[in-house]
BAFI-3210 file (N, C-alpha, C; in Angstrom, 3 decimals, decimal comma, padded with zeros to 6 digits):
// residues 161
n [1|2|3|4|5|6|7|8|9|10|11|12|13|14|15|16|17|18|19|20|21|22|23|24|25|26|27|28|29|30|31|32|33|34|35|36|37|38|39|40|41|42|43|44|45|46|47|48|49|50|51|52|53|54|55|56|57|58|59|60|61|62|63|64|65|66|67|68|69|70|71|72|73|74|75|76|77|78|79|80|81|82|83|84|85|86|87|88|89|90|91|92|93|94|95|96|97|98|99|100|101|102|103|104|105|106|107|108|109|110|111|112|113|114|115|116|117|118|119|120|121|122|123|124|125|126|127|128|129|130|131|132|133|134|135|136|137|138|139|140|141|142|143|144|145|146|147|148|149|150|151|152|153|154|155|156|157|158|159|160|161]
n.u [024,963|022,240|022,659|020,732|020,410|020,071|018,649|018,638|016,032|014,078|011,036|008,749|005,770|003,231|001,158|-001,768|-003,829|-007,293|-010,443|-013,392|-016,302|-016,486|-013,592|-010,624|-008,151|-005,644|-003,329|-000,519|001,881|004,779|007,607|010,029|013,402|017,105|017,995|017,972|018,810|018,185|015,378|011,662|010,533|009,773|009,598|008,825|006,795|003,835|000,782|-000,902|000,504|001,896|005,325|006,572|009,297|010,119|012,492|014,658|013,707|013,810|014,546|014,647|015,701|014,615|015,088|012,903|010,869|012,025|010,547|008,365|009,957|011,174|008,628|007,958|010,169|010,286|008,148|006,544|007,116|008,639|008,175|008,451|006,819|004,627|003,476|001,035|-000,063|-002,946|-003,816|-006,453|-007,907|-007,673|-005,346|-002,019|-000,906|001,306|004,285|004,888|006,388|008,274|008,240|009,824|008,729|006,561|004,406|004,639|003,611|000,984|-000,032|-000,166|-002,083|-004,177|-004,786|-005,634|-004,328|-003,257|-001,559|000,599|002,185|005,021|007,155|010,474|013,697|016,504|018,617|017,978|016,139|017,834|019,757|017,561|016,784|019,161|019,447|016,810|017,307|019,579|018,387|015,902|013,813|011,832|008,940|008,847|006,525|003,984|003,108|000,131|-001,329|-003,245|-006,394|-007,036|-004,492|-004,581|-005,351|-007,903|-010,065|-009,915|-011,190|-013,970|-014,990|-015,130|-016,997|-019,386|-020,045]
n.v [-016,973|-014,501|-011,212|-008,973|-005,800|-004,129|-002,050|-000,727|000,456|003,117|003,237|005,837|006,656|008,872|009,749|011,797|013,654|014,057|015,986|014,724|012,935|010,287|009,489|009,755|010,077|009,936|007,976|008,641|008,064|009,320|009,681|008,018|006,443|006,475|003,628|003,222|001,494|-001,005|-001,294|-000,880|002,193|005,234|008,657|011,130|012,223|013,862|015,362|015,580|014,333|011,820|010,135|007,391|005,516|002,800|000,451|-001,118|-002,481|-003,979|-002,889|-004,120|-004,901|-006,230|-008,049|-008,851|-007,040|-004,720|-002,899|-001,671|-000,509|001,649|002,699|003,890|005,870|007,332|009,201|012,213|012,520|010,403|007,570|006,083|003,021|001,831|-000,995|-001,464|-002,721|-003,015|-004,227|-006,383|-005,838|-003,133|-000,629|000,419|000,930|-000,941|-001,123|-003,356|-004,357|-002,718|-001,257|-000,074|-000,413|000,495|-001,569|-003,803|-002,614|-001,914|-004,532|-005,265|-003,502|-004,494|-006,771|-006,215|-005,248|-002,322|000,261|002,913|006,052|007,701|010,657|009,649|010,249|011,769|010,778|007,917|007,886|007,984|006,075|003,529|004,438|004,021|001,411|000,385|001,387|-000,287|-002,670|-002,570|-003,431|-002,309|-004,177|-005,342|-003,624|-005,120|-004,831|-004,817|-005,532|-003,594|-004,705|-004,512|-005,495|-008,167|-009,918|-010,775|-008,641|-008,775|-011,311|-010,984|-009,011|-010,275|-011,989|-010,763|-009,835]
n.w [015,074|015,144|015,481|017,904|018,386|021,602|023,543|026,852|028,677|030,725|032,372|032,927|034,857|035,846|038,148|038,365|040,514|040,285|039,757|039,949|039,390|038,591|038,658|041,051|040,388|037,631|035,523|033,468|030,803|031,243|030,541|028,592|029,113|028,911|030,957|034,248|036,097|039,095|040,811|040,446|041,538|043,654|042,273|042,538|045,030|046,161|047,537|045,388|042,930|041,874|040,794|039,372|038,493|036,156|035,662|033,517|031,032|027,983|024,617|021,914|018,849|015,714|012,903|011,160|011,758|010,522|008,525|010,356|012,353|010,182|009,417|011,782|012,107|010,169|010,435|011,446|014,164|015,629|017,700|020,990|022,081|024,477|026,325|028,707|031,702|034,229|037,279|037,756|040,435|040,454|041,412|040,492|037,097|035,458|033,366|030,861|028,395|025,728|022,596|019,471|017,229|014,797|013,463|015,381|017,691|016,719|016,497|019,127|020,069|018,621|019,556|022,138|024,006|026,482|024,875|025,194|023,762|023,447|022,303|021,127|021,956|020,184|019,850|020,409|018,254|015,871|016,200|015,669|013,145|011,624|011,804|010,759|007,925|007,282|007,090|005,981|003,423|001,301|-000,454|-003,838|-005,917|-007,216|-010,728|-012,126|-014,881|-017,464|-018,266|-020,907|-022,032|-021,725|-023,579|-023,379|-024,160|-026,613|-027,015|-025,900|-027,578|-030,023|-029,163|-029,109|-031,406]
ca.u [023,588|021,543|022,841|019,934|020,909|019,359|018,921|018,059|014,962|013,270|009,484|008,433|004,563|002,870|-000,380|-002,183|-005,293|-008,619|-011,893|-014,415|-017,352|-015,773|-012,185|-009,872|-006,840|-005,107|-001,949|-000,150|002,925|005,325|008,855|011,081|014,756|018,010|017,885|018,846|019,038|017,399|013,941|010,752|010,721|008,899|010,391|008,339|005,421|002,917|-000,607|-001,473|001,235|002,954|005,710|007,167|010,286|010,284|013,781|014,910|012,557|014,685|013,911|015,634|015,588|014,549|015,132|011,812|010,436|012,451|009,576|008,119|011,070|011,015|007,673|007,897|011,063|010,018|007,190|006,938|007,359|009,027|007,893|008,368|005,292|004,691|002,230|000,463|-001,229|-003,259|-004,352|-007,876|-008,329|-007,221|-003,957|-001,145|-000,489|002,809|004,691|005,643|007,029|007,817|008,581|010,216|008,250|004,836|003,706|004,353|002,648|-000,210|-000,647|-000,413|-003,239|-005,330|-004,749|-006,433|-003,476|-003,305|-000,447|000,755|003,100|005,652|008,320|011,684|014,731|016,926|019,896|017,512|015,603|018,969|019,849|016,476|016,807|020,345|018,815|016,016|018,203|020,475|017,635|014,660|013,818|010,605|008,628|008,861|005,362|003,378|002,304|-001,059|-001,478|-004,598|-007,014|-006,800|-003,321|-004,506|-005,915|-009,269|-010,858|-010,177|-012,216|-015,177|-015,573|-015,668|-018,266|-020,627|-020,355]
ca.v [-016,177|-013,186|-009,947|-008,256|-004,624|-004,164|-000,843|-001,122|001,743|002,799|003,966|007,113|006,747|009,672|009,600|012,913|013,961|014,443|016,307|014,244|012,141|009,206|009,043|010,417|010,356|009,280|007,568|008,926|007,820|010,717|009,485|006,705|007,264|005,205|002,636|003,829|000,255|-001,121|-001,547|000,539|003,236|006,640|009,592|012,092|012,242|015,355|015,126|015,546|014,134|010,547|009,659|006,172|004,737|001,378|000,293|-003,025|-003,002|-004,155|-002,413|-005,087|-004,671|-007,633|-007,875|-008,973|-005,838|-003,323|-002,246|-001,144|000,556|002,388|003,560|004,868|006,877|008,366|010,122|013,534|012,354|008,907|007,159|004,667|002,480|001,056|-001,690|-001,290|-003,545|-002,703|-005,552|-006,495|-005,171|-001,910|-000,195|001,233|000,350|-001,335|-001,391|-004,935|-004,410|-001,773|-001,524|000,965|-000,812|000,903|-002,605|-004,353|-001,817|-002,039|-005,766|-005,443|-002,814|-005,285|-007,962|-005,772|-004,524|-000,852|000,822|004,332|006,358|008,967|010,780|009,217|011,418|011,844|009,791|006,918|007,770|007,649|004,139|003,116|004,648|003,371|-000,442|000,464|001,554|-001,681|-004,013|-002,724|-003,724|-002,340|-005,274|-004,874|-003,662|-005,734|-004,067|-005,154|-005,155|-003,305|-005,903|-004,526|-006,125|-009,815|-010,602|-011,020|-007,667|-008,797|-012,345|-010,555|-008,271|-011,002|-012,891|-009,723|-009,766]
ca.w [015,828|014,647|016,200|017,748|018,986|022,358|024,466|028,293|028,960|031,756|031,834|034,042|034,696|036,767|038,824|038,976|041,215|039,326|040,619|039,224|040,252|037,901|038,796|041,529|039,621|036,100|035,107|032,124|030,564|031,074|029,822|028,603|029,750|029,186|032,056|035,312|037,164|040,207|040,977|040,347|042,706|043,594|041,914|043,431|045,796|046,760|047,667|043,984|041,990|042,367|039,709|039,451|037,259|036,120|034,946|033,035|029,983|026,562|023,620|021,400|017,140|015,194|011,432|010,736|012,309|009,814|008,191|011,654|012,569|009,195|009,448|012,881|012,273|009,299|010,640|012,034|015,646|016,047|019,154|021,709|022,204|025,777|026,823|029,999|032,411|035,407|037,688|037,911|041,472|040,318|041,576|039,276|035,766|035,034|032,032|031,034|027,737|024,928|021,326|018,456|016,073|014,757|013,344|016,574|018,551|016,254|016,708|020,366|020,557|017,868|020,686|023,088|024,922|026,215|024,367|025,132|022,860|023,780|021,555|021,184|021,566|018,685|019,492|019,862|016,703|014,890|016,188|014,905|011,678|011,195|011,811|009,705|006,797|007,047|007,120|005,792|001,912|000,669|-001,219|-004,969|-006,087|-008,478|-011,473|-012,651|-016,215|-017,620|-018,855|-022,196|-022,627|-021,442|-024,813|-022,793|-024,382|-027,758|-027,188|-025,612|-028,721|-031,156|-028,868|-029,068|-032,901]
c.u [023,469|022,039|021,624|020,192|019,973|019,657|018,276|017,461|014,553|012,277|009,220|006,802|004,058|001,395|-000,915|-003,567|-006,351|-009,727|-012,997|-015,013|-016,904|-014,334|-011,746|-008,388|-006,645|-003,679|-001,840|001,381|003,797|006,805|009,126|012,424|015,789|017,655|018,529|019,086|018,245|016,057|013,084|010,660|009,825|010,146|010,323|006,837|004,905|001,759|-001,250|-000,752|002,040|003,603|006,630|007,925|010,286|011,473|013,561|014,253|013,701|013,977|014,900|015,002|015,737|014,881|013,734|010,817|010,848|011,341|008,815|008,818|011,029|009,887|007,756|008,974|010,963|008,728|007,391|007,458|007,839|008,779|008,462|007,197|005,618|003,563|002,176|-000,125|-001,647|-003,896|-005,699|-008,532|-008,495|-005,811|-003,402|-000,935|000,830|003,035|005,215|006,351|006,951|008,532|008,738|009,674|006,739|004,267|003,494|003,416|001,198|-000,805|-001,106|-001,778|-004,765|-005,610|-005,432|-005,355|-003,550|-001,754|-000,473|002,155|003,918|006,795|009,648|012,558|015,521|018,105|019,113|016,948|016,773|019,435|018,939|016,538|017,912|020,168|017,869|016,526|019,003|019,473|016,477|014,771|012,801|010,227|008,143|007,112|004,732|002,494|001,069|-001,349|-002,940|-005,146|-007,093|-005,534|-003,288|-004,861|-007,648|-010,203|-011,230|-011,216|-013,698|-015,831|-015,845|-016,890|-019,472|-020,804|-020,803]
c.v [-014,932|-012,089|-009,127|-007,012|-004,501|-002,568|-001,299|000,278|001,672|003,714|004,932|007,134|008,067|009,708|011,184|013,018|014,443|014,826|015,877|013,362|010,503|008,558|010,105|010,710|009,483|009,162|007,788|008,360|009,187|010,717|008,087|007,575|006,151|004,548|003,102|002,644|000,065|-001,441|-000,538|001,093|004,271|007,639|010,925|011,898|013,401|014,780|014,987|014,974|012,917|010,093|008,690|006,120|003,341|001,205|-000,931|-003,229|-002,682|-003,399|-003,054|-004,912|-006,141|-007,417|-007,910|-007,685|-004,641|-002,455|-001,030|-000,147|001,997|003,272|004,469|006,079|007,955|009,247|011,233|013,450|010,848|008,518|006,143|004,228|001,533|000,580|-001,677|-002,270|-003,268|-004,010|-005,288|-005,630|-003,742|-001,893|000,443|000,283|000,024|-001,674|-002,434|-005,021|-002,944|-002,165|-000,115|000,541|-000,294|-000,214|-003,497|-003,588|-001,921|-003,428|-006,073|-004,754|-003,818|-006,455|-007,425|-005,314|-002,883|-000,193|002,482|004,774|007,684|009,349|010,271|010,352|010,923|010,916|008,312|006,678|007,670|006,015|003,423|003,068|003,847|001,660|-000,306|000,462|000,510|-002,602|-003,840|-002,533|-003,751|-003,636|-004,719|-004,913|-004,193|-005,170|-004,680|-004,752|-004,728|-004,461|-005,786|-005,051|-007,845|-010,565|-010,811|-009,975|-008,124|-010,221|-011,959|-009,715|-009,122|-012,059|-011,914|-009,908|-010,886]
c.w [015,398|015,901|016,598|018,890|020,134|023,304|025,851|028,564|030,390|031,703|033,047|033,717|036,215|037,068|038,888|039,511|040,098|040,274|039,811|039,954|039,902|038,482|039,762|041,158|038,197|036,293|033,916|032,089|030,456|030,320|029,474|028,435|029,169|030,671|033,009|036,566|038,002|039,899|040,793|041,805|042,440|043,323|042,574|043,929|046,218|046,925|046,350|042,911|042,408|040,856|039,901|038,447|037,334|035,144|034,332|031,664|028,802|025,520|022,356|019,646|016,424|013,607|011,004|011,210|011,676|009,241|009,194|012,220|011,449|009,260|010,603|012,887|010,931|009,231|011,337|013,297|016,001|017,302|019,941|022,096|023,551|026,395|028,270|030,691|033,709|035,924|037,895|039,093|041,474|040,667|040,331|038,062|036,019|033,655|031,932|029,686|026,425|023,663|020,548|017,255|015,732|014,427|014,630|017,505|018,155|016,535|018,252|020,717|019,614|019,041|022,154|024,307|025,181|025,970|024,372|024,193|023,613|022,694|022,215|021,168|020,638|018,597|019,768|018,636|015,788|014,997|015,426|013,682|010,905|011,009|010,799|008,133|006,326|006,566|006,272|003,981|001,510|-000,511|-002,506|-005,317|-007,456|-009,322|-012,246|-014,187|-016,613|-018,549|-020,534|-022,816|-022,175|-022,476|-024,530|-023,737|-025,985|-027,962|-026,839|-026,796|-029,741|-030,906|-029,188|-030,528|-033,438]
res [m|i|e|r|p|t|r|m|l|a|v|i|l|e|r|t|e|l|h|s|r|w|a|n|h|r|w|e|l|r|a|v|v|p|d|v|g|g|e|p|r|t|l|l|e|t|p|s|v|l|q|r|i|y|p|g|l|e|a|t|l|f|v|d|e|a|e|g|y|h|l|n|v|t|t|a|e|p|s|v|f|v|a|l|r|t|p|e|e|g|g|e|p|r|p|f|q|l|t|l|s|y|n|e|a|a|r|w|m|d|g|g|e|t|v|e|r|i|p|m|w|q|e|l|a|e|w|v|a|a|f|a|e|l|h|y|r|p|e|p|k|k|r|q|r|p|r|s|f|d|g|q|g|e|l|r|e|k|k|l|t]
***
């Protein structure tokens, strides 16, 4: 069986009050933290702010996503990408999956998912970087020979004369 390193994480979303004629609040991804267990629950509630934590999300590393992990951890700000869904009738968004792969997050967005990003903490970035270093092998670049080396150049010159 293939080993798939996994970390359990929790997502914190925050709703803040807006003074706008189009919307009365906005939800934002506030943090991704090591899992705290339990059920989704409220962390903070005031008249203008609501923070909720959603535990139990898995960040699993897959060998075939090694390039995406490498691309993520070699940027200036490695990130955790969280896919959110909001019920059709409105209500609060809920995180339903997360990834540490730049490529996987891009595929989710191409598929129409709402994906938010937040910087990952140092220890998590080091864990992902170690996995990427172990498994990522860049594809060798195929060198294209100039047309002058394929013999076609000489044939064209002969035909023209």
